[in-house]
N, C-alpha and C positions, 0 to 999 in steps of 0.2 A: 510177263510179266505179275508182278504182284504188287497192292496198294493194299496202305490204311489208310482209315479214316477216322476221324476222331472229334469231339465238340471240344472243347479248350475252353468251354468257360464264358461267359459274357455274352457275345454273339460272334465268337469264332469257331471256324470249322479251318484242320488242318487234318489236309490229307498228301500223303508220300507216294511218292512211286517208283518202282524199281525192277531190275531187269532188260529184257528186251521189248520194246514198243509192241505193242498188236491191239491192231484196230476194234477188232469185239472185244478186249477187256477193259481197252481206254473209253469205248461206249460205255461198259457196264461200270466202271467208275464213276463218269461220269454221272450217270442216273442215280448213283446210290451217293454222288455230292448234294446232287438239290432234292433230293427225301433227306438228306439230314439235315439240309439248310431249313426244307419244309416244317419238319418234325420241330426244330432247335427254335425255330425264328430267327437265326444269322442271317448278319446283314453282310458278314465280312468270310469270305473263302482266304485262303492260304494253301498253295500247292504247290508240293516240294518235288519236283522232277527231276533232280540233282545225279541221282542213281540208276535213272532212269536214259536207256540206251536209244537215238530214234534219230532218225536222218529220213525226214519225209521229203519228197517233191513240193514246190512250189502250188500245186494246185491240191497236193492234199491237205495244203497248210489253210488254203485260202477254204474248203471245203470243211475243214475242222471248224472254223469259225461261223461260217454259215450253220453248221448243224449245231452248234453252242448255243447260236443266238435261238433256233427252233427247239433247243429240250428246255432253255431258262423259259423259254415266252411261253412253254406249257406248263411249268411250273408257277410264275407269274412274280418271275425272282430276273428280271433283268437287268432290276437297281442293286441287285448284292454287288458287293465289289471282289474282286477275285484277281490274287496276284499271284503268278509264275515265279518260281524260283527256278532255273536252268543251269547247266555245268554250262560255264564258258570255257568251248573246246574247242575257235576260233573262230576267224571271221564265218564265214556260212552260217556257224551257230547264231553268232550274237545277227547278223542280217535274217534269220529265217525268224529268228523271236522279235523282231525289230517289225518283222512282215504279217505276222500272226496278231499282234497287239494291236496293229494298223486296222487291219483285220476286223478286228473283233471290237473296236473301239468306233469303226463305221456303221457299224452295225446297233449302234447304242450300247454298249457293253460294259460299263467300266471296269475294263481290264487294266492291267500293266503287268510285263516281264522285267526281273531281276536276277542281277545276275549273285547281290548280295543278301543275304537272310535278313537282314539288321533293318535292310534300305526297305525291302517287301513289307515287315511287320509294319514298321515309322509308316509309311503308305497307307497302310491297312486304315489304319488308327485315328488318322487326318477324317475330320468331318466333311 
């Protein structure tokens, strides 16, 4: 799994991940995103995983949402909006991403999943 993180100006962080998903690398990436958010005082994160290959079990998806809440809480950034753009590879992926969004939002995180980059950007820019 490879990733890049950049401050796109204003208060937006853009992260892109590709390759085969790896739990350790994913946790490292999310920690670095939180550090970038903290250093730049950004309030919006766009995470593009359209080139990332993953097929997680429902329990792993739920655990990821719980871990995300803990990590963001440690940085005091639970109110930072995050949009996740994923590859629509079929019904299972759509259901998994809807479940992840629900699990994250149930933990008080302003998180949304999208198949379309422009829709994700438009949501992030809403107040």
